Predicted model as a PDB file, atoms N, CA, C, CB and O in Angstrom, pLDDT in the B-factor column:
MODEL        1                                                                  
ATOM      1  N   GLN A   1       1.211  -1.251   0.368  1.00 73.00           N  
ATOM      2  CA  GLN A   1       0.098  -0.027   0.104  1.00 73.00           C  
ATOM      3  C   GLN A   1       0.580   1.270   0.009  1.00 73.00           C  
ATOM      4  CB  GLN A   1      -0.926   0.103   1.190  1.00 73.00           C  
ATOM      5  O   GLN A   1       0.061   2.214  -0.589  1.00 73.00           O  
ATOM      6  N   GLY A   2       1.836   1.238   0.783  1.00 84.00           N  
ATOM      7  CA  GLY A   2       2.730   2.415   0.946  1.00 84.00           C  
ATOM      8  C   GLY A   2       3.343   2.775  -0.492  1.00 84.00           C  
ATOM      9  O   GLY A   2       3.417   3.931  -0.908  1.00 84.00           O  
ATOM     10  N   LEU A   3       3.722   1.780  -1.115  1.00 86.00           N  
ATOM     11  CA  LEU A   3       4.736   1.513  -2.283  1.00 86.00           C  
ATOM     12  C   LEU A   3       3.638   1.920  -3.655  1.00 86.00           C  
ATOM     13  CB  LEU A   3       5.416  -0.416  -2.274  1.00 86.00           C  
ATOM     14  O   LEU A   3       4.198   2.108  -4.735  1.00 86.00           O  
ATOM     15  N   GLU A   4       2.380   2.027  -3.613  1.00 88.00           N  
ATOM     16  CA  GLU A   4       1.316   2.660  -4.557  1.00 88.00           C  
ATOM     17  C   GLU A   4       0.984   3.995  -4.116  1.00 88.00           C  
ATOM     18  CB  GLU A   4      -0.007   1.842  -4.627  1.00 88.00           C  
ATOM     19  O   GLU A   4       0.634   4.898  -4.877  1.00 88.00           O  
ATOM     20  N   GLN A   5       1.106   4.094  -2.849  1.00 87.00           N  
ATOM     21  CA  GLN A   5       0.600   5.757  -2.184  1.00 87.00           C  
ATOM     22  C   GLN A   5       1.829   6.282  -2.968  1.00 87.00           C  
ATOM     23  CB  GLN A   5       0.611   6.173  -0.036  1.00 87.00           C  
ATOM     24  O   GLN A   5       1.578   7.229  -3.714  1.00 87.00           O  
ATOM     25  N   ALA A   6       3.036   5.870  -2.942  1.00 86.00           N  
ATOM     26  CA  ALA A   6       4.213   6.310  -3.189  1.00 86.00           C  
ATOM     27  C   ALA A   6       4.496   6.713  -5.124  1.00 86.00           C  
ATOM     28  CB  ALA A   6       5.166   5.057  -2.487  1.00 86.00           C  
ATOM     29  O   ALA A   6       5.108   7.629  -5.673  1.00 86.00           O  
ATOM     30  N   ALA A   7       4.000   5.959  -5.474  1.00 86.00           N  
ATOM     31  CA  ALA A   7       3.450   5.810  -6.876  1.00 86.00           C  
ATOM     32  C   ALA A   7       2.426   6.898  -7.205  1.00 86.00           C  
ATOM     33  CB  ALA A   7       2.774   4.404  -7.057  1.00 86.00           C  
ATOM     34  O   ALA A   7       2.546   7.891  -7.922  1.00 86.00           O  
ATOM     35  N   HIS A   8       1.455   6.479  -6.540  1.00 87.00           N  
ATOM     36  CA  HIS A   8       0.230   7.622  -7.012  1.00 87.00           C  
ATOM     37  C   HIS A   8       0.861   9.286  -6.487  1.00 87.00           C  
ATOM     38  CB  HIS A   8      -1.615   7.170  -5.957  1.00 87.00           C  
ATOM     39  O   HIS A   8       0.312  10.204  -7.095  1.00 87.00           O  
ATOM     40  N   THR A   9       1.431   9.518  -5.931  1.00 83.00           N  
ATOM     41  CA  THR A   9       2.322  10.802  -5.250  1.00 83.00           C  
ATOM     42  C   THR A   9       2.962  11.084  -6.599  1.00 83.00           C  
ATOM     43  CB  THR A   9       3.605  10.425  -3.801  1.00 83.00           C  
ATOM     44  O   THR A   9       2.673  12.037  -7.322  1.00 83.00           O  
ATOM     45  N   PHE A  10       4.032   9.971  -6.899  1.00 84.00           N  
ATOM     46  CA  PHE A  10       5.167  10.811  -8.217  1.00 84.00           C  
ATOM     47  C   PHE A  10       4.530  11.109  -9.391  1.00 84.00           C  
ATOM     48  CB  PHE A  10       6.503   9.862  -8.839  1.00 84.00           C  
ATOM     49  O   PHE A  10       4.835  11.902 -10.282  1.00 84.00           O  
ATOM     50  N   GLY A  11       3.303  10.121  -9.229  1.00 84.00           N  
ATOM     51  CA  GLY A  11       2.469  10.618 -10.654  1.00 84.00           C  
ATOM     52  C   GLY A  11       1.781  11.782 -10.459  1.00 84.00           C  
ATOM     53  O   GLY A  11       1.569  12.417 -11.492  1.00 84.00           O  
ATOM     54  N   ILE A  12       1.385  12.232  -9.476  1.00 80.00           N  
ATOM     55  CA  ILE A  12       0.916  13.691  -9.282  1.00 80.00           C  
ATOM     56  C   ILE A  12       2.220  14.296  -9.675  1.00 80.00           C  
ATOM     57  CB  ILE A  12       0.347  14.152  -7.686  1.00 80.00           C  
ATOM     58  O   ILE A  12       2.496  14.734 -10.792  1.00 80.00           O  
ATOM     59  N   VAL A  13       2.926  14.270  -8.710  1.00 77.00           N  
ATOM     60  CA  VAL A  13       4.438  15.482  -9.245  1.00 77.00           C  
ATOM     61  C   VAL A  13       4.952  15.223 -10.504  1.00 77.00           C  
ATOM     62  CB  VAL A  13       5.989  15.361  -8.278  1.00 77.00           C  
ATOM     63  O   VAL A  13       5.438  16.136 -11.172  1.00 77.00           O  
ATOM     64  N   ARG A  14       4.912  14.314 -10.822  1.00 80.00           N  
ATOM     65  CA  ARG A  14       5.288  14.388 -12.819  1.00 80.00           C  
ATOM     66  C   ARG A  14       4.736  15.330 -12.936  1.00 80.00           C  
ATOM     67  CB  ARG A  14       4.709  13.252 -14.121  1.00 80.00           C  
ATOM     68  O   ARG A  14       5.245  16.450 -12.889  1.00 80.00           O  
ATOM     69  N   SER A  15       3.391  15.036 -13.142  1.00 80.00           N  
ATOM     70  CA  SER A  15       1.989  15.585 -13.722  1.00 80.00           C  
ATOM     71  C   SER A  15       2.188  17.443 -13.733  1.00 80.00           C  
ATOM     72  CB  SER A  15       0.460  14.969 -12.464  1.00 80.00           C  
ATOM     73  O   SER A  15       2.129  18.249 -14.661  1.00 80.00           O  
ATOM     74  N   LEU A  16       2.441  17.614 -12.254  1.00 71.00           N  
ATOM     75  CA  LEU A  16       2.282  18.934 -11.964  1.00 71.00           C  
ATOM     76  C   LEU A  16       3.549  19.780 -12.957  1.00 71.00           C  
ATOM     77  CB  LEU A  16       2.415  19.105 -10.210  1.00 71.00           C  
ATOM     78  O   LEU A  16       3.369  20.905 -13.425  1.00 71.00           O  
ATOM     79  N   THR A  17       4.868  18.938 -13.150  1.00 71.00           N  
ATOM     80  CA  THR A  17       6.118  19.009 -13.836  1.00 71.00           C  
ATOM     81  C   THR A  17       5.940  19.237 -14.921  1.00 71.00           C  
ATOM     82  CB  THR A  17       6.877  18.066 -13.814  1.00 71.00           C  
ATOM     83  O   THR A  17       6.521  20.119 -15.553  1.00 71.00           O  
ATOM     84  N   LEU A  18       5.112  18.496 -15.338  1.00 74.00           N  
ATOM     85  CA  LEU A  18       4.847  18.544 -16.823  1.00 74.00           C  
ATOM     86  C   LEU A  18       4.252  19.300 -17.347  1.00 74.00           C  
ATOM     87  CB  LEU A  18       4.379  17.728 -17.284  1.00 74.00           C  
ATOM     88  O   LEU A  18       4.272  19.511 -18.559  1.00 74.00           O  
ATOM     89  N   ALA A  19       3.353  20.074 -16.219  1.00 65.00           N  
ATOM     90  CA  ALA A  19       2.121  20.912 -16.784  1.00 65.00           C  
ATOM     91  C   ALA A  19       2.915  22.622 -16.603  1.00 65.00           C  
ATOM     92  CB  ALA A  19       0.341  20.596 -15.589  1.00 65.00           C  
ATOM     93  O   ALA A  19       2.241  23.646 -16.720  1.00 65.00           O  
ATOM     94  N   GLY A  20       4.335  22.636 -16.325  1.00 69.00           N  
ATOM     95  CA  GLY A  20       4.832  23.578 -16.165  1.00 69.00           C  
ATOM     96  C   GLY A  20       5.381  23.809 -14.832  1.00 69.00           C  
ATOM     97  O   GLY A  20       6.171  24.752 -14.793  1.00 69.00           O  
ATOM     98  N   GLY A  21       5.187  23.240 -13.798  1.00 62.00           N  
ATOM     99  CA  GLY A  21       5.368  23.332 -12.306  1.00 62.00           C  
ATOM    100  C   GLY A  21       7.204  23.249 -12.425  1.00 62.00           C  
ATOM    101  O   GLY A  21       7.767  22.848 -13.444  1.00 62.00           O  
ATOM    102  N   SER A  22       7.792  23.619 -11.426  1.00 71.00           N  
ATOM    103  CA  SER A  22       9.065  24.077 -11.294  1.00 71.00           C  
ATOM    104  C   SER A  22       9.533  22.824 -10.283  1.00 71.00           C  
ATOM    105  CB  SER A  22       9.169  25.728 -10.711  1.00 71.00           C  
ATOM    106  O   SER A  22       9.070  22.497  -9.190  1.00 71.00           O  
ATOM    107  N   VAL A  23      10.202  22.471 -10.762  1.00 74.00           N  
ATOM    108  CA  VAL A  23      11.314  21.255  -9.999  1.00 74.00           C  
ATOM    109  C   VAL A  23      11.090  21.470  -8.235  1.00 74.00           C  
ATOM    110  CB  VAL A  23      13.412  21.690 -10.499  1.00 74.00           C  
ATOM    111  O   VAL A  23      10.934  20.556  -7.425  1.00 74.00           O  
ATOM    112  N   GLU A  24      11.117  22.515  -8.028  1.00 74.00           N  
ATOM    113  CA  GLU A  24      11.354  23.406  -6.513  1.00 74.00           C  
ATOM    114  C   GLU A  24       9.822  22.778  -6.001  1.00 74.00           C  
ATOM    115  CB  GLU A  24      11.496  25.676  -6.638  1.00 74.00           C  
ATOM    116  O   GLU A  24       9.736  21.865  -5.179  1.00 74.00           O  
ATOM    117  N   THR A  25       8.747  23.383  -6.589  1.00 76.00           N  
ATOM    118  CA  THR A  25       7.391  22.885  -6.229  1.00 76.00           C  
ATOM    119  C   THR A  25       7.067  21.244  -5.950  1.00 76.00           C  
ATOM    120  CB  THR A  25       6.534  23.336  -7.379  1.00 76.00           C  
ATOM    121  O   THR A  25       6.673  20.724  -4.906  1.00 76.00           O  
ATOM    122  N   ALA A  26       7.461  20.436  -7.633  1.00 73.00           N  
ATOM    123  CA  ALA A  26       7.696  19.046  -7.127  1.00 73.00           C  
ATOM    124  C   ALA A  26       8.026  18.579  -5.734  1.00 73.00           C  
ATOM    125  CB  ALA A  26       8.642  18.601  -7.797  1.00 73.00           C  
ATOM    126  O   ALA A  26       7.208  18.091  -4.954  1.00 73.00           O  
ATOM    127  N   VAL A  27       9.719  18.842  -5.421  1.00 79.00           N  
ATOM    128  CA  VAL A  27      10.044  18.330  -4.429  1.00 79.00           C  
ATOM    129  C   VAL A  27       9.064  18.743  -3.376  1.00 79.00           C  
ATOM    130  CB  VAL A  27      11.312  18.582  -4.221  1.00 79.00           C  
ATOM    131  O   VAL A  27       8.613  17.744  -2.817  1.00 79.00           O  
ATOM    132  N   GLU A  28       8.657  19.671  -2.989  1.00 81.00           N  
ATOM    133  CA  GLU A  28       7.888  20.331  -1.952  1.00 81.00           C  
ATOM    134  C   GLU A  28       6.777  19.627  -1.774  1.00 81.00           C  
ATOM    135  CB  GLU A  28       7.558  21.678  -2.202  1.00 81.00           C  
ATOM    136  O   GLU A  28       6.323  19.432  -0.647  1.00 81.00           O  
ATOM    137  N   CYS A  29       6.212  19.168  -2.869  1.00 77.00           N  
ATOM    138  CA  CYS A  29       4.627  18.330  -2.494  1.00 77.00           C  
ATOM    139  C   CYS A  29       5.350  17.112  -2.383  1.00 77.00           C  
ATOM    140  CB  CYS A  29       3.124  18.253  -3.819  1.00 77.00           C  
ATOM    141  O   CYS A  29       4.644  16.277  -1.818  1.00 77.00           O  
ATOM    142  N   LEU A  30       6.588  16.618  -2.724  1.00 80.00           N  
ATOM    143  CA  LEU A  30       6.715  15.355  -2.249  1.00 80.00           C  
ATOM    144  C   LEU A  30       7.231  15.084  -0.742  1.00 80.00           C  
ATOM    145  CB  LEU A  30       7.544  14.753  -3.154  1.00 80.00           C  
ATOM    146  O   LEU A  30       7.153  13.989  -0.186  1.00 80.00           O  
ATOM    147  N   VAL A  31       7.775  16.269  -0.165  1.00 85.00           N  
ATOM    148  CA  VAL A  31       7.864  16.266   1.241  1.00 85.00           C  
ATOM    149  C   VAL A  31       7.139  16.553   2.281  1.00 85.00           C  
ATOM    150  CB  VAL A  31       8.544  16.757   1.464  1.00 85.00           C  
ATOM    151  O   VAL A  31       7.273  16.421   3.498  1.00 85.00           O  
ATOM    152  N   ILE A  32       5.942  17.183   1.224  1.00 84.00           N  
ATOM    153  CA  ILE A  32       4.650  17.199   2.366  1.00 84.00           C  
ATOM    154  C   ILE A  32       4.079  16.107   2.096  1.00 84.00           C  
ATOM    155  CB  ILE A  32       3.501  18.382   2.333  1.00 84.00           C  
ATOM    156  O   ILE A  32       4.321  15.328   3.017  1.00 84.00           O  
ATOM    157  N   GLY A  33       3.484  15.661   1.365  1.00 80.00           N  
ATOM    158  CA  GLY A  33       3.086  14.254   1.185  1.00 80.00           C  
ATOM    159  C   GLY A  33       3.950  13.341   1.969  1.00 80.00           C  
ATOM    160  O   GLY A  33       3.338  12.489   2.614  1.00 80.00           O  
ATOM    161  N   SER A  34       5.277  13.336   2.053  1.00 79.00           N  
ATOM    162  CA  SER A  34       5.738  12.091   2.472  1.00 79.00           C  
ATOM    163  C   SER A  34       5.183  12.374   4.208  1.00 79.00           C  
ATOM    164  CB  SER A  34       7.628  11.832   2.097  1.00 79.00           C  
ATOM    165  O   SER A  34       4.927  11.484   5.019  1.00 79.00           O  
ATOM    166  N   PHE A  35       5.090  14.139   4.484  1.00 79.00           N  
ATOM    167  CA  PHE A  35       5.214  14.503   6.136  1.00 79.00           C  
ATOM    168  C   PHE A  35       3.589  14.102   6.301  1.00 79.00           C  
ATOM    169  CB  PHE A  35       5.742  16.502   6.669  1.00 79.00           C  
ATOM    170  O   PHE A  35       3.446  13.885   7.504  1.00 79.00           O  
ATOM    171  N   HIS A  36       2.785  13.982   5.873  1.00 74.00           N  
ATOM    172  CA  HIS A  36       1.456  13.599   5.802  1.00 74.00           C  
ATOM    173  C   HIS A  36       1.398  12.089   6.041  1.00 74.00           C  
ATOM    174  CB  HIS A  36       0.848  14.010   4.476  1.00 74.00           C  
ATOM    175  O   HIS A  36       0.811  11.513   6.956  1.00 74.00           O  
ATOM    176  N   ASN A  37       2.117  11.556   5.048  1.00 68.00           N  
ATOM    177  CA  ASN A  37       2.075   9.874   5.388  1.00 68.00           C  
ATOM    178  C   ASN A  37       2.726   9.383   6.685  1.00 68.00           C  
ATOM    179  CB  ASN A  37       2.875   9.023   4.229  1.00 68.00           C  
ATOM    180  O   ASN A  37       2.345   8.327   7.189  1.00 68.00           O  
ATOM    181  N   SER A  38       3.457   9.938   7.103  1.00 67.00           N  
ATOM    182  CA  SER A  38       4.223   9.379   8.070  1.00 67.00           C  
ATOM    183  C   SER A  38       3.848  10.153   9.629  1.00 67.00           C  
ATOM    184  CB  SER A  38       5.805   9.550   7.554  1.00 67.00           C  
ATOM    185  O   SER A  38       4.587  10.231  10.611  1.00 67.00           O  
ATOM    186  N   THR A  39       2.666  10.594   9.487  1.00 60.00           N  
ATOM    187  CA  THR A  39       1.502  10.976  11.226  1.00 60.00           C  
ATOM    188  C   THR A  39       0.210  10.289  10.709  1.00 60.00           C  
ATOM    189  CB  THR A  39       0.958  13.224  11.740  1.00 60.00           C  
ATOM    190  O   THR A  39      -0.797  10.257  11.416  1.00 60.00           O  
TER     191      THR A  39                                                      
ENDMDL                                                                          
END                                                                             
């Protein structure tokens, strides 16, 4: 389940990046997502 969540999060981040989002924003989303998953 954790791996599936990670893949889902990565897909969202990748979509945002392809849509013109900056890498910094993508990393921020990953960090926030990981933080929420750990709590």
